[in-house]
C-alpha positions in Angstrom: -23.5 94.1 -111.2 -22.7 97.5 -109.6 -22.8 96.7 -105.6 -24.0 99.6 -102.9 -24.1 98.7 -99.0 -27.8 97.9 -99.6 -27.3 95.6 -102.3 -24.3 94.1 -100.4 -26.5 93.5 -97.1 -29.2 91.4 -99.1 -26.4 89.5 -101.1 -25.0 88.5 -97.0 -29.3 87.8 -96.4 -29.8 85.2 -99.4 -26.8 83.0 -98.1 -28.9 82.9 -94.7 -25.7 82.5 -92.7 -27.0 82.0 -89.0 -27.9 78.2 -90.5 -24.0 78.0 -90.6 -23.9 77.2 -86.8 -25.8 74.3 -87.2 -23.4 72.6 -90.0 -20.3 73.8 -87.9 -21.7 72.4 -85.1 -21.8 69.0 -86.8 -18.4 69.3 -88.1 -17.2 69.7 -84.7 -19.1 67.1 -83.2 -17.2 64.8 -85.9 -13.7 66.0 -85.6 -13.9 66.1 -81.8 -14.9 62.8 -81.9 -12.1 61.5 -84.1 -9.9 62.5 -81.4 -11.6 60.9 -78.4 -11.2 57.8 -80.7 -7.2 58.6 -80.8 -6.7 60.9 -83.7 -4.2 63.5 -83.7 -5.6 66.9 -83.9 -4.2 69.2 -86.5 -5.4 72.9 -86.7 -4.5 72.8 -90.0 -6.5 70.0 -91.1 -9.9 71.3 -89.3 -9.6 74.5 -90.4 -9.4 73.4 -94.1 -11.8 70.7 -93.4 -14.2 73.1 -92.5 -13.7 75.3 -95.0 -15.0 72.6 -97.4 -18.5 72.3 -95.9 -18.3 76.0 -95.0 -18.1 76.7 -98.9 -20.3 73.5 -99.8 -23.1 75.0 -97.4 -23.2 78.1 -98.5 -23.1 77.3 -102.0 -26.2 75.6 -101.7 -27.9 78.4 -100.0 -27.3 80.4 -103.0 -28.3 77.9 -105.6 -31.5 76.9 -103.5 -32.8 80.6 -103.9 -32.5 80.5 -107.3 -33.9 77.4 -108.4 -36.2 77.4 -105.7 -37.3 81.3 -106.4 -41.1 80.1 -108.1 -41.8 78.2 -105.3 -40.9 80.9 -103.2 -42.8 83.6 -104.5 -46.1 81.3 -102.9 -44.6 81.1 -99.1 -43.5 83.5 -96.5 -40.2 83.2 -95.1 -39.8 82.5 -91.6 -36.9 82.4 -89.3 -35.6 79.0 -89.8 -37.9 78.3 -93.3 -39.0 79.6 -96.4 -36.1 80.7 -98.0 -34.8 83.6 -97.4 -37.2 85.5 -99.7 -34.4 88.1 -101.7 -34.8 86.9 -104.5 -38.3 87.0 -105.0 -38.6 90.8 -104.3 -34.9 91.3 -106.1 -35.0 89.5 -109.0 -32.3 91.6 -110.1 -30.0 89.4 -107.9 -30.7 85.9 -109.5 -27.4 86.1 -111.9 -25.1 86.5 -109.0 -27.1 83.8 -106.8 -26.5 81.2 -109.6 -22.8 82.2 -110.4 -21.2 82.2 -106.5 -22.8 79.3 -106.1 -21.2 77.9 -108.4 -17.9 79.8 -107.7 -18.3 78.0 -103.9 -18.9 75.1 -105.3 -15.8 75.0 -107.5 -13.7 76.6 -104.4 -15.4 73.7 -102.1 -13.8 71.2 -104.2 -10.3 73.3 -105.5 -10.0 73.0 -101.5 -11.1 69.1 -101.1 -8.2 68.6 -103.9 -5.5 70.8 -102.0 -7.1 68.8 -98.9 -5.5 65.3 -100.9 -2.4 66.5 -101.8 -1.2 68.5 -98.9 -2.1 65.5 -96.1 -1.8 62.5 -98.6 -5.4 61.7 -98.2 -7.2 59.2 -100.4 -8.9 60.1 -103.4 -11.8 59.0 -101.4 -12.1 62.0 -98.9 -12.1 64.1 -102.6 -15.1 61.8 -103.8 -17.1 62.5 -100.6 -16.7 65.9 -100.8 -18.0 66.0 -104.2 -20.7 64.0 -103.3 -21.6 66.2 -100.4 -21.8 69.3 -103.0 -23.9 67.4 -105.4 -26.2 66.8 -102.6 -27.0 70.0 -101.9 -26.7 71.6 -105.3 -29.1 68.8 -106.8 -32.2 69.3 -103.7 -33.3 72.0 -105.2 -31.4 72.0 -109.0 -32.6 70.2 -112.0 -32.6 67.9 -113.5 -32.5 65.6 -110.2 -34.4 68.1 -108.1 -34.7 66.1 -105.2 -37.0 68.4 -103.0 -39.3 68.3 -106.1 -39.7 64.5 -106.3 -40.3 62.5 -103.1 -36.5 62.7 -101.6 -36.0 65.8 -100.3 -36.3 63.9 -96.9 -34.1 61.6 -97.6 -31.2 64.8 -98.6 -31.5 66.7 -95.5 -31.4 62.7 -93.3 -28.9 62.2 -94.9 -27.1 65.2 -94.3 -26.9 64.3 -90.2 -24.0 61.8 -91.5 -22.5 63.7 -94.0 -21.9 67.1 -91.5 -20.3 65.2 -88.4 -18.8 63.0 -91.5 -16.2 65.8 -93.1 -15.2 66.4 -89.4 -14.3 62.9 -88.6 -12.9 61.9 -91.3 -10.7 65.6 -91.9 -9.1 64.2 -88.8 -8.9 60.4 -88.8 -8.4 60.2 -92.5 -11.5 57.3 -92.8 -15.0 56.4 -92.0 -15.4 53.5 -89.4 -17.6 51.6 -87.7 -17.7 53.6 -84.5 -18.4 57.2 -86.5 -21.2 54.9 -88.5 -23.1 53.8 -85.3 -22.9 57.6 -83.6 -24.1 59.0 -86.2 -27.3 56.7 -86.5 -29.0 59.1 -84.1 -27.7 62.4 -85.9 -29.7 61.0 -88.6 -32.6 61.2 -86.5 -32.1 64.6 -85.1 -31.9 65.8 -89.0 -35.7 64.6 -89.6 -36.6 66.4 -87.0 -35.1 69.1 -88.4 -36.0 68.9 -91.7 -39.8 67.6 -90.4 -40.1 71.0 -88.4 -38.4 73.8 -90.9 -41.3 72.5 -93.9 -43.7 73.0 -90.8 -44.3 76.5 -91.8 -44.0 75.9 -95.6 -46.8 73.8 -96.2 -48.5 76.4 -98.7 -46.0 77.4 -100.2 -44.6 74.0 -100.9 -47.5 72.6 -102.0 -48.6 75.8 -104.3 -44.9 75.6 -105.9 -44.6 71.7 -106.2 -42.8 70.2 -103.8 -43.5 66.9 -102.5 -43.1 66.8 -99.0 -44.0 64.9 -96.1 -46.0 67.6 -94.4 -47.5 68.7 -97.9 -48.8 65.2 -97.9 -49.8 64.8 -94.5 -50.3 68.1 -92.7 -48.5 69.8 -90.0 -49.7 67.9 -86.8 -48.1 64.4 -89.0 -45.2 66.7 -88.9 -45.2 67.4 -85.7 -45.7 63.3 -85.0 -42.3 62.8 -86.7 -40.5 65.7 -84.2 -41.9 63.8 -81.6 -40.8 60.2 -82.9 -37.5 61.5 -83.9 -36.3 62.9 -80.9 -37.4 59.8 -78.8 -35.5 57.4 -80.6 -32.3 59.8 -80.9 -32.2 59.4 -76.7 -32.9 55.9 -76.8 -30.3 55.6 -79.1 -27.7 57.7 -77.2 -28.5 54.8 -74.6 -28.4 52.0 -76.5 -24.6 53.1 -78.0 -23.7 53.4 -74.3 -24.3 49.6 -74.1 -22.2 48.8 -76.6 -18.2 48.3 -76.2 -16.8 50.4 -79.3 -15.9 53.2 -77.6 -13.1 54.4 -74.9 -14.3 54.4 -70.9 -13.7 58.4 -71.0 -16.7 58.6 -73.7 -20.0 58.5 -71.2 -23.3 57.8 -74.0 -25.4 58.3 -70.9 -24.2 61.9 -70.9 -25.2 62.5 -74.4 -28.1 60.6 -73.9 -29.5 63.0 -70.7 -28.4 66.3 -72.6 -30.6 64.8 -75.4 -33.1 65.1 -73.3 -33.8 69.1 -74.6 -34.7 68.6 -77.9 -36.3 65.4 -76.6 -39.1 67.3 -74.2 -39.3 70.2 -77.0 -40.2 67.4 -79.3 -42.7 65.8 -76.9 -43.9 69.2 -75.7 -44.5 70.0 -79.5 -46.2 67.1 -80.0 -48.9 67.7 -77.3 -49.2 71.2 -78.8 -49.7 70.2 -82.2 -51.7 72.5 -84.7 -52.4 73.3 -88.2 -52.3 76.9 -87.7 -49.3 78.4 -89.1 -49.0 81.1 -86.8 -48.6 78.9 -83.6 -46.8 76.0 -85.7 -43.7 78.5 -86.4 -43.4 79.3 -82.5 -43.3 75.5 -81.8 -41.0 75.3 -85.1 -38.5 77.5 -83.5 -38.3 76.0 -80.3 -37.2 72.3 -81.8 -34.5 74.3 -83.7 -33.0 76.4 -80.9 -33.1 73.1 -78.9 -31.5 70.9 -81.2 -29.1 73.6 -81.2 -28.2 73.7 -77.5 -28.0 70.0 -77.6 -25.4 70.0 -80.4 -23.0 72.8 -78.9 -23.3 71.1 -75.2 -22.5 67.7 -77.0 -19.2 69.5 -78.3 -18.2 71.1 -75.2 -18.7 67.4 -73.2 -16.4 66.1 -76.0 -14.1 69.2 -75.9 -13.9 68.2 -72.1 -12.9 64.9 -72.6 -9.9 66.2 -75.1 -8.3 68.8 -73.1 
C-alpha cells in the first residue's frame, strides 16, 4: 500500500487515539496506588508496563474497526461512539487495519515477555497480559465476538479491573486485596462508560446484529444504568474509606468527593433522559468528559500523596 499524507491521516483516525487517554489514566491510577502502598517506583517499569497497555489497546482499536465494519455501515460515528467510520468510507484500508492490529498485539506480548525477563517477574504477569490482549481482540473478532453475543458489556466492564491492574502489577508485581477492593468502583465506572457509548449506536447496533443492553431496552434505560453506576461508585468510595487496608494518608473520602463530578452528570443525564439520538449524544459526551475529569483529578491526588 502506497502511503501518502491523506492515507496516513486516515490511518491515525482509524486508531482513535483520543481513547488512549482514558486507559493511560486508569494505568496511572493503578501504578500510583501501588506506590502509595509501598511499591518502589521505577520509571523503566512504568514506561514498559504502559507500552504493553498502549499497544494492546491500539491493537483493539484497529481490530474492532475491521471486524465491526458491517455493523458500522448502519451507524453514524460520534465523538465517543460508532467506531471511526474510516473503513466504511475507505475499504482499501481493511487489510492494513487487520494486519497492523495483529502486529500491535504481537508487539504488546513481546514487550510483556521482555518485561518478565528484565525484572524477573512471575509468568502470571505475562499470562495476564495475554488475557488483556485477547479480551480486546475478541470483543469483536470471531469466533467469540463478545459484543455480538450479549457479552460486550461484561468485557468492557472488566476493563475497569484490567487497565489499572496492569499499572498496579507493573510496580507491585502482584494483585492483592487492597487493589481488588479499590477496583470495584472502577468497574462501575466502566459500566457507566459502556452504557454511554452504546446509547448513540442503538439503531446501528440493532441493524448490525449487536446484542447490547441499549438495543434491548432503549436509550432511557442506558441513562438509568449511568445514574445507578455513578451513585454506586461514589458510595463505594465512601465505603472503602471505612476499611483499614490502606495507609492513613490515603483518604478515600477525598476520592469520593471528586467522584461527585461524574455522579452529578450521571444524575443530570438521567433526569434529562431521552430517546432522541442528537440530544442523547450531548448527554453522553458530558458523562464521558466528567469521568475523564474524575480520573485526572484522582491521579493528581495520588501524585500529591507520593511527592
